[in-house]
Structures are given as C-alpha cells and as structure tokens.
Phi, psi and omega in degrees: 000136177281144175273166176307319182294312183289338177276359182083015180243154179239146175292138179300136178282166177297327178295317181294322177298320178296318179297318180297316178299318181296319179294320178298320178295323180295314179299316181296320180294319178301312180297318179298319179295319183298324183259002178288142178289134179220151176295132179295153179293145177299132180277148173294144177303135179274128181281132180279128181240089181296347177271004178239011179251141176283115180257133182253335181204150178220160172204161174243130185228099187066237180267001188249138171260142172232146177220137179235153181186217190297154173057034177068023185282130170233118181252147177235143174224134175254001185234041176062033171091004180285328174220152187228146173235155181268134177288165180258125177254130178297323176230115180259116180264349184062021177269155183288135175261136191244338184209152180214142180218144176258124175273328171200195183293337183255321189264124175229156176231147177224147182226160179195206182291159179062031177063023186291129173232129180235150180225138175240137177245011182229038176076013176102002181288320179226153188224142176245144178280130174260324179202150176202140179220086182290336180285319180290318173067027183255130182283145159271144189241347180199153173223140191208143175213144176263329187239000180081002179237312176270119188234146179232139174234138187217159181182219192293147174054038175076013180298131183214125181234148179235146172226132179253007182230040177060035172093004179290313180232155183223154174225142179279149180225136174283130177241153178278065183251358178056029178078004177286154175295141169262118189258328187204157180218148179208167180157199176208191187284350183279002175101348180275125183217153176227150172240140175229157183197206182292159175054037179066019180297129177223127172237149180228154177225141178250001182231043175069023176096003180289321176229152185227145179240130175275128183272152177302137181295141178232354182206136185258019176246173181288139169254133187253342181202162179210143180214154176260118182277325180206187179303326187256330195256132175238151177231139169228157187206162182182226188295155172057031178066025181278129178228133182228144178242145176224131179252009182227040175056042175087004179292328176212155183225147178239130182279138172264120179280122180259339182081012172215171183239029178282128180298147180244131193241339183209172181205164169218135175283131186271154181297156172057037176064030183275010177101210184223146173248125178257141178229158183189208187297152178056034179069021181295136178221125184233126181249119174251142175286173180294339177259015172087008180282138178283116181263322180197144175224117186216177177232135175271124182296131176075009184270344182069204178283125177260142182239344185203166178204153172225144176262105180296318175201193185293341186241001184226126179237131175252137176237147181230156178179214188292343179244025173098205184254136184229146164241054190280175179301320178302316179295321181292324176300316181290324178295323177299321177298319178296320177298322177297334182277349183284145182292000000 
C-alpha cells in the first residue's frame, strides 16, 4: 500500500483542518441568516396619483368628494378635487369597486367585483366590509337609494340585492332579467324607479321597488345608466352613443341623435335644473338640458374613457375614468355650456 508521502500527498495538518472547519461554519451561518425570519424593511411612503388610477364612480357628499375604482381604491377630497387622500378599509380585497352611494352625510355604501359590499359611517374616511364572495366572482355594478334607508345593489347576470336597514343587512331577490346584466338604476323619492341593463333591458317600479315591470324592448344594445330629468322626463344611455328620452315613464322612447357612436357610461345631474351631463368613451361628454334638448356633444382631449362625473358647483365639473380624475379643459368647456343654459 502506498503511503500519502509516496503517492505525492500529504496528510492535512491541524492548521488546515481548523481553516476548513471555519469556512464550513461561515457557510452554515450565512445560509442560516439568509433563511431566518426577519422584519421587512420599512417601505418608503407611496405617493398617491389620482391621475393614474382607473376611476369607476364618483359623488359629492356635503363638502367631500369621493371616487372609487380599481384595486379597492377609495379616494377623498376636501378641496374640490385639487388634492386627494386614500380612505382606510378594514379589509382590503384589492377588488375593483364600481359604484358608491351616499345615504346621508355620514353613511355611504360602495360595491364592486366579487359581490363586494362596503359601508362607511364617518363620511367615507373608514370602511367596513359587509359582504364578499371571491369564489363566485361576479361583480356588482351599481348601488342606489332614494330615501337613505331602502338600498338596492345590482349587477352581473341579473343579480339584485335589497337592504331595508341602510346597508347593514342584505337579501337577494330574483328579477325578471333573463340573466342579463343589470347596469344602472335611477328614480326619486316618489316611488318611481327604473333599472336598465343588457340587450336594451328596462324595468320600472311605481311603488319604490316592491314590484317591477319589464318594459317592451326598444333597443338591442346595452344600456348603462338612467336618470330622471324632471317630473315627466327620463333619460337612458348606453352603447354606440345611444341616448333615449321618455316622457311617459318608459312607455315610449325617442332617440337623441348625437352624431357619433362612442359608448356612454356615466352621468351627473347638474345644479339648478341645468340638465344632465353624460360621459363615455374617448373622452365623450354630452350635455342635455332639463327638457332633453342636446346643448353640446364634445370630446375631451387625453381623457380616455370616462365613466363618471360630479358637479362640484355651477362652474366646476370633475370627470373620472380610465386615466383618473380630471378638471380638464374639456370639462370646463362643457360646464360653460351648462351655465349658458341656466335661466
């Protein structure tokens, strides 16, 4: 047998063994440190960019503006939209919010994807989750109330929910919607209400939503919103720039010719009986008077698809959509049009 020496090898010395052990210990310590649980480093504060968030709905409640949209975002403004702060959600699902409604100065409700329902009792600063169904994955598209106590939430595939206690508890209700999406609701305190949805679906109620009647179809495209302009006049709007007026509570409808085919997704009733502003695709903004006359139809440059609007006052209109919240030139032009129509 050859010895280490005759084979040209030497036995490791005690010093080399110590070095090998030390290196092994260092490697083991490095691995242990890498996988040891540690508190994450503090993140830098994230700057809020309301012009980079997809906004789906807005409202003005007293002196406060609210906007809701993607990733569970709820924004608040106390200075007429010049600056925004993010509300606090007790449970953040990161699901898209699609609608918001104020029941009074303190109580607000918001709805969104996955059947998400949220409620605020402090004017929108903080929100509590009422319901969420991530497995079903079906969105609610609007929330509406005429009296601040009886509330309705509606959405995909004819989903319709009612609350008789200002949004604390909800019950589902079957509607004669043939599985079509319910997109929007409107009405007032006198009990007359309308629902609109896919395939020209229109339902009406004369008793505050206790019973509903499906109206004969007059349009085969989706309708996204409905509003009452006066005691007699209603307006609904939707795909391909379609706008319709009814003076007999939906018994018959007359189309308003806009001269374009941009879909319209949202509206705001203007102060002092100045009519309604409709907003939609490609920055479309349409102003109708209280008696349904077309006053102006224009497009705001760089606004993208608009989904909502709020009238801060008689001279200021904010619009929201896929590129956030704007007080742009287009909105100011349309507000000027509204002012010209006032008596």
